[in-house]
ZAMARGU-4260 file (C-alpha; in steps of 0.2 Angstrom, whole numbers, plus 5000, padded with zeros to 4 digits):
<rodrens>
0) 6144/5272/4234 | 6157/5262/4244 | 6164/5245/4236 | 6154/5227/4241 | 6159/5209/4241
5) 6147/5197/4235 | 6142/5181/4236 | 6130/5170/4225 | 6124/5150/4222 | 6118/5148/4205
10) 6119/5128/4208 | 6121/5117/4222 | 6115/5125/4240 | 6099/5116/4242 | 6104/5100/4234
15) 6120/5088/4232 | 6126/5090/4215 | 6126/5106/4201 | 6138/5118/4208 | 6141/5133/4204
20) 6145/5147/4211 | 6148/5167/4206 | 6158/5179/4219 | 6159/5198/4214 | 6170/5213/4220
25) 6170/5234/4214 | 6157/5247/4217 | 6135/5241/4215 | 6138/5250/4196 | 6155/5243/4191
30) 6156/5224/4199 | 6167/5210/4193 | 6163/5192/4193 | 6171/5176/4195 | 6164/5159/4193
35) 6171/5145/4206 | 6164/5127/4198 | 6152/5123/4183 | 6144/5105/4188 | 6129/5095/4180
40) 6118/5084/4194 | 6113/5069/4184 | 6094/5065/4182 | 6083/5052/4187 | 6068/5043/4180
45) 6056/5055/4186 | 6063/5063/4169 | 6063/5055/4155 | 6077/5055/4141 | 6087/5065/4150
50) 6103/5063/4157 | 6112/5079/4163 | 6102/5096/4172 | 6113/5111/4175 | 6113/5128/4183
55) 6103/5141/4169 | 6118/5152/4169 | 6107/5167/4164 | 6111/5178/4180 | 6128/5178/4174
60) 6127/5179/4156 | 6119/5193/4156 | 6138/5201/4164 | 6148/5193/4155 | 6156/5208/4147
65) 6163/5208/4168 | 6166/5192/4171 | 6183/5187/4174 | 6184/5170/4172 | 6176/5151/4180
70) 6189/5147/4195 | 6188/5125/4195 | 6193/5118/4212 | 6192/5098/4203 | 6188/5088/4190
75) 6171/5078/4197 | 6156/5081/4188 | 6147/5090/4200 | 6156/5104/4198 | 6165/5102/4180
80) 6151/5092/4169 | 6142/5109/4167 | 6156/5118/4158 | 6154/5114/4140 | 6136/5119/4138
85) 6140/5134/4146 | 6156/5140/4142 | 6152/5143/4127 | 6139/5156/4131 | 6153/5166/4141
90) 6170/5165/4131 | 6182/5168/4146 | 6197/5161/4153 | 6198/5143/4164 | 6209/5142/4179
95) 6211/5124/4184 | 6227/5114/4190 | 6235/5102/4177 | 6224/5086/4181 | 6205/5096/4181
100) 6211/5108/4166 | 6219/5091/4154 | 6199/5083/4158 | 6190/5099/4155 | 6201/5101/4138
105) 6196/5083/4132 | 6176/5087/4137 | 6178/5102/4124 | 6189/5090/4111 | 6170/5080/4112
110) 6159/5094/4107 | 6176/5099/4093 | 6180/5115/4104 | 6195/5123/4105 | 6200/5131/4120
115) 6218/5129/4122 | 6221/5149/4121 | 6208/5149/4136 | 6214/5138/4148 | 6224/5145/4161
120) 6235/5130/4171 | 6238/5135/4190 | 6249/5124/4199 | 6246/5119/4214 | 6248/5130/4230
125) 6249/5143/4220 | 6241/5161/4217 | 6232/5168/4204 | 6229/5187/4202 | 6213/5192/4192
130) 6210/5209/4199 | 6203/5214/4212 | 6201/5198/4217 | 6219/5188/4222 | 6215/5168/4221
135) 6227/5156/4233 | 6224/5137/4229 | 6225/5126/4244 | 6230/5109/4241 | 6216/5097/4250
140) 6211/5079/4253 | 6195/5072/4243 | 6193/5058/4232 | 6200/5064/4217 | 6217/5071/4211
145) 6222/5087/4213 | 6206/5095/4226 | 6210/5112/4232 | 6200/5125/4244 | 6202/5144/4238
150) 6207/5158/4250 | 6198/5171/4238 | 6205/5190/4245 | 6196/5206/4240 | 6200/5224/4247
155) 6186/5221/4259 | 6195/5205/4267 | 6195/5185/4263 | 6184/5172/4259 | 6187/5154/4260
160) 6180/5141/4250 | 6184/5126/4251 | 6174/5115/4236 | 6176/5097/4242 | 6188/5088/4253
165) 6189/5081/4268 | 6206/5078/4281 | 6214/5062/4276 | 6230/5059/4285 | 6237/5045/4270
170) 6228/5050/4254 | 6239/5040/4244 | 6242/5047/4229 | 6244/5067/4231 | 6249/5078/4247
175) 6240/5078/4262 | 6230/5093/4269 | 6238/5109/4271 | 6234/5110/4287 | 6249/5121/4289
180) 6243/5139/4277 | 6224/5135/4283 | 6230/5140/4298 | 6238/5154/4293 | 6224/5158/4281
185) 6215/5159/4300 | 6226/5170/4309 | 6226/5184/4294 | 6207/5183/4296 | 6192/5174/4288
190) 6175/5185/4283 | 6166/5170/4279 | 6170/5152/4273 | 6160/5142/4260 | 6160/5126/4266
195) 6154/5108/4260 | 6140/5101/4270 | 6139/5084/4262 | 6143/5073/4278 | 6137/5085/4292
200) 6126/5071/4299 | 6140/5057/4301 | 6152/5055/4316 | 6168/5056/4318 | 6179/5057/4304
205) 6179/5053/4285 | 6192/5040/4286 | 6208/5037/4274 | 6211/5027/4258 | 6225/5018/4268
210) 6213/5009/4281 | 6203/5005/4264 | 6218/4999/4253 | 6222/4988/4268 | 6209/4977/4268
215) 6202/4976/4250 | 6221/4969/4252 | 6213/4955/4266 | 6197/4952/4255 | 6206/4950/4236
220) 6221/4939/4248 | 6204/4926/4252 | 6195/4928/4237 | 6200/4910/4226 | 6192/4915/4208
225) 6188/4932/4199 | 6184/4946/4204 | 6177/4963/4199 | 6180/4978/4207 | 6171/4992/4206
230) 6172/5009/4209 | 6169/5028/4202 | 6183/5029/4190 | 6188/5046/4197 | 6193/5042/4213
235) 6212/5038/4208 | 6220/5032/4226 | 6205/5019/4225 | 6213/5015/4207 | 6230/5014/4213
240) 6223/5001/4227 | 6219/4992/4216 | 6233/4990/4205 | 6244/4986/4221 | 6230/4975/4227
245) 6233/4963/4211 | 6250/4965/4209 | 6255/4957/4228 | 6239/4943/4227 | 6248/4940/4209
250) 6236/4943/4198 | 6234/4954/4182 | 6222/4970/4182 | 6213/4973/4168 | 6202/4993/4165
255) 6184/4989/4160 | 6172/5006/4155 | 6178/5022/4146 | 6178/5033/4159 | 6190/5022/4171
260) 6203/5021/4153 | 6201/5042/4151 | 6206/5044/4171 | 6220/5029/4172 | 6227/5040/4156
265) 6225/5058/4161 | 6232/5052/4179 | 6249/5045/4170 | 6250/5061/4161 | 6250/5071/4175
270) 6264/5061/4184 | 6253/5050/4196 | 6252/5030/4193 | 6270/5029/4187 | 6276/5015/4197
275) 6260/5003/4195 | 6258/4985/4185 | 6256/4989/4167 | 6235/4984/4166 | 6232/4971/4152
280) 6216/4972/4138 | 6199/4964/4143 | 6201/4954/4127 | 6218/4948/4134 | 6212/4946/4151
285) 6202/4929/4142 | 6213/4921/4142 | 6220/4920/4159 | 6215/4907/4172 | 6200/4917/4184
290) 6210/4915/4200 | 6223/4925/4192 | 6213/4942/4186 | 6206/4957/4192 | 6194/4968/4184
295) 6193/4986/4189 | 6174/4993/4181 | 6164/5006/4178 | 6145/5007/4185 | 6146/5007/4204
300) 6127/5014/4204 | 6122/5002/4193 | 6121/5014/4178 | 6109/5006/4164 | 6124/5006/4153
305) 6138/5004/4165 | 6152/4991/4162 | 6145/4981/4183 | 6126/4981/4173 | 6132/4973/4158
310) 6143/4961/4167 | 6128/4955/4175 | 6118/4952/4160 | 6130/4945/4153 | 6130/4956/4140
315) 6146/4963/4141 | 6158/4955/4125 | 6172/4952/4133 | 6170/4948/4150 | 6161/4932/4157
320) 6156/4930/4175 | 6150/4915/4183 | 6146/4907/4198 | 6160/4908/4215 | 6168/4923/4207
325) 6164/4940/4218 | 6159/4958/4213 | 6167/4972/4227 | 6159/4984/4225 | 6169/5000/4231
330) 6159/5014/4232 | 6148/5024/4243 | 6128/5021/4236 | 6123/5037/4232 | 6106/5041/4240
335) 6091/5039/4224 | 6103/5025/4220 | 6096/5009/4231 | 6085/5004/4219 | 6093/4998/4205
340) 6109/4994/4215 | 6102/4983/4227 | 6091/4974/4213 | 6110/4969/4202 | 6116/4963/4218
345) 6100/4951/4219 | 6105/4947/4203 | 6123/4941/4205 | 6119/4934/4223 | 6106/4921/4215
350) 6120/4918/4202 | 6130/4913/4215 | 6142/4925/4214 | 6148/4934/4231 | 6145/4953/4234
355) 6153/4962/4245 | 6148/4982/4249 | 6151/4993/4262 | 6135/4986/4268 | 6146/4969/4274
360) 6165/4975/4273 | 6175/4990/4273 | 6178/4993/4256 | 6176/5012/4254 | 6176/5029/4265
365) 6167/5046/4258 | 6177/5061/4251 | 6167/5072/4260 | 6171/5079/4281 | 6161/5068/4294
370) 6161/5082/4310 | 6179/5079/4318 | 6185/5085/4301 | 6174/5099/4301 | 6178/5102/4317
375) 6197/5105/4311 | 6194/5116/4298 | 6183/5126/4311 | 6195/5126/4321 | 6209/5133/4307
380) 6202/5146/4299 | 6190/5154/4315 | 6179/5162/4304 | 6168/5178/4305 | 6154/5171/4295
385) 6149/5151/4290 | 6139/5149/4271 | 6133/5129/4270 | 6134/5124/4251 | 6135/5107/4245
390) 6120/5101/4253 | 6100/5096/4252 | 6090/5107/4266 | 6093/5097/4280 | 6111/5096/4276
395) 6113/5116/4275 | 6102/5119/4290 | 6112/5105/4302 | 6125/5113/4295 | 6121/5128/4304
400) 6116/5120/4321 | 6134/5112/4321 | 6143/5132/4317 | 6133/5138/4331 | 6139/5127/4341
405) 6155/5130/4335 | 6155/5148/4342 | 6153/5157/4323 | 6147/5175/4328 | 6136/5176/4311
410) 6130/5159/4302 | 6121/5162/4286 | 6107/5147/4278 | 6107/5152/4260 | 6098/5144/4242
415) 6102/5147/4226 | 6098/5162/4220 | 6103/5170/4234 | 6115/5186/4235 | 6125/5186/4252
420) 6132/5203/4254 | 6149/5198/4261 | 6154/5215/4264 | 6150/5232/4267 | 6140/5228/4287
425) 6143/5220/4303 | 6139/5205/4295 | 6136/5192/4280 | 6116/5194/4274 | 6105/5189/4261
430) 6100/5205/4254 | 6093/5201/4237 | 6087/5186/4223 | 6095/5182/4209 | 6085/5171/4195
435) 6091/5152/4197 | 6084/5139/4190 | 6091/5122/4180 | 6093/5118/4162 | 6089/5100/4155
440) 6101/5094/4141 | 6085/5083/4129 | 6098/5075/4119 | 6111/5090/4113 | 6098/5103/4116
445) 6098/5113/4132 | 6078/5117/4137 | 6072/5123/4153 | 6061/5113/4166 | 6045/5117/4158
450) 6050/5114/4142 | 6034/5105/4132 | 6046/5092/4128 | 6048/5087/4143 | 6031/5090/4149
455) 6024/5078/4131 | 6040/5063/4136 | 6032/5064/4156 | 6014/5063/4148 | 6017/5050/4135
460) 6024/5038/4148 | 6011/5040/4158 | 5996/5043/4147 | 6001/5034/4131 | 6001/5041/4114
465) 5989/5042/4100 | 5987/5046/4082 | 5971/5047/4072 | 5971/5054/4052 | 5955/5053/4041
470) 5956/5057/4023 | 5942/5068/4018 | 5933/5068/3999 | 5932/5084/3989 | 5916/5082/3992
475) 5917/5083/4011 | 5917/5065/4016 | 5928/5054/4026 | 5937/5042/4012 | 5935/5024/4019
480) 5936/5023/4038 | 5950/5032/4049 | 5969/5027/4052 | 5969/5023/4071 | 5988/5017/4077
485) 5992/5018/4097 | 6007/5016/4109 | 6010/5011/4127 | 5990/5010/4128 | 5982/4995/4139
490) 5971/4987/4126 | 5970/4969/4125 | 5956/4968/4110 | 5963/4982/4096 | 5950/4977/4086
495) 5937/4979/4097 | 5946/4995/4104 | 5944/5003/4088 | 5927/5000/4079 | 5922/5006/4095
500) 5932/5020/4093 | 5931/5023/4075 | 5911/5024/4080 | 5914/5039/4090 | 5926/5048/4076
505) 5912/5047/4065 | 5897/5051/4078 | 5909/5069/4081 | 5915/5071/4062 | 5895/5073/4056
510) 5894/5088/4070 | 5905/5098/4056 | 5905/5103/4041 | 5921/5095/4029 | 5916/5109/4016
515) 5923/5120/4032 | 5939/5125/4032 | 5939/5136/4045 | 5931/5123/4055 | 5943/5110/4053
520) 5953/5119/4070 | 5936/5115/4080 | 5935/5097/4071 | 5951/5091/4079 | 5951/5099/4094
525) 5933/5090/4095 | 5940/5073/4090 | 5955/5077/4101 | 5943/5075/4117 | 5932/5062/4109
530) 5946/5051/4107 | 5954/5054/4125 | 5936/5056/4134 | 5934/5038/4125 | 5949/5030/4130
535) 5950/5035/4146 | 5933/5027/4150 | 5938/5012/4143 | 5957/5011/4149 | 5960/5024/4163
540) 5971/5035/4152 | 5971/5047/4142 | 5984/5048/4128 | 5991/5062/4121 | 5982/5063/4103
545) 5986/5068/4087 | 5971/5071/4073 | 5979/5072/4058 | 5965/5079/4042 | 5972/5076/4025
550) 5960/5081/4010 | 5963/5070/3996
</rodrens>
């Protein structure tokens, strides 16, 4: 039977974040697989107690004997954040450029896993042989160091997997996009381009880090008092810009937040940020007058435990903010974070602090391609087919329409789990479905979306919790009164509520023989119904209810 070339996303198609993509080549009974990226997305308030969500890797775990390795395009969390959770089930080699390799090594160290022998560092713009695949790393530009597109070559033809990218003529750190190499790849022919869709609705170009730097220095030079700038720690070019602004305006700089220090140290180890002024410890920065300091801190999305939120709440141990200081949010407001961010902005403005953000100044550019950037990539690559990824369904459908405008013969619309046959055939098409889904990191345990713990916690968050303990004597009577405790119920007269529910409990209990142990389970279920029904009548809530029968 003829060889097949297959693409299958397990995450990142139909959503922004949680990117995980599979490629396979070979005869149907002997396919060899690679994984491109293993990312997370961040949970919202609808899943209480859960921070991270990542793709269910079950489909590829079943094929791990034929897995050649994990190839990483860059070090953003939505592309590497799940690796320490998924890799132990695969135990394969991991291929990454130096900066990405350093950051994932630290992730494994935190989990006390030694992956030294599995990490394979790939130099920038070099080629990796994982037969039958030949994978070329192509330098692109993005809002992090060392972003790579991947040319994936097989005997059946080539694919370009763009990863995250933009066209930045002045990225400040790292090389410009390798457009000459991309043109040559296009000339050789590309079966399909698997392409970033994040900014497909945005006209024009994404813009340059140099333009942000020019405007930030103007803003910093006009501000007279303490300046706090908050940004994504992973954007090292933006970090370097803040160092530059501090030096040019005669200020010292202090880094605040664990991830800010982690990225700064990783960048230095990889040979970046060599010519910037030395940052000072936040504890020492307290001694510097407010007009001579800039703080660069985490928490640009209003994260409850982020440095920026703690500063604005006056709970940070080292940084105090006061009237006439300024806070610059040099980042995009990620959809879904508007409510908590505007709450943070309002809190600061109320205290007489100037808030500068993308709403009122040019302080941020995106790391993803706008429509003019996409046009450039299409003209360089001239793909036979386009498969949009890295977007919600609305982005991906718009990207299909854009591809048709660009005269791409065979655009293919997909979602997570779709198995696309790139070869053989006249055109790529979805021909099968792989099992796909999400795993929630619940504490330190990975659970499925419909896990009992998640359902119960959601229920408790809406309806509260009640516990009833009945002490039963050897003669089968209730000893004293039931012990009733509850949490999260809108009860204002505790004594009245408890005495009434005690009567209901005793009334229900009298209908059962407590000497008959076989009836215990029936009694427990009946008491649950009684307690929930009564509480619903009195409070409008049906709490999760636990009944304990204790024989004394």
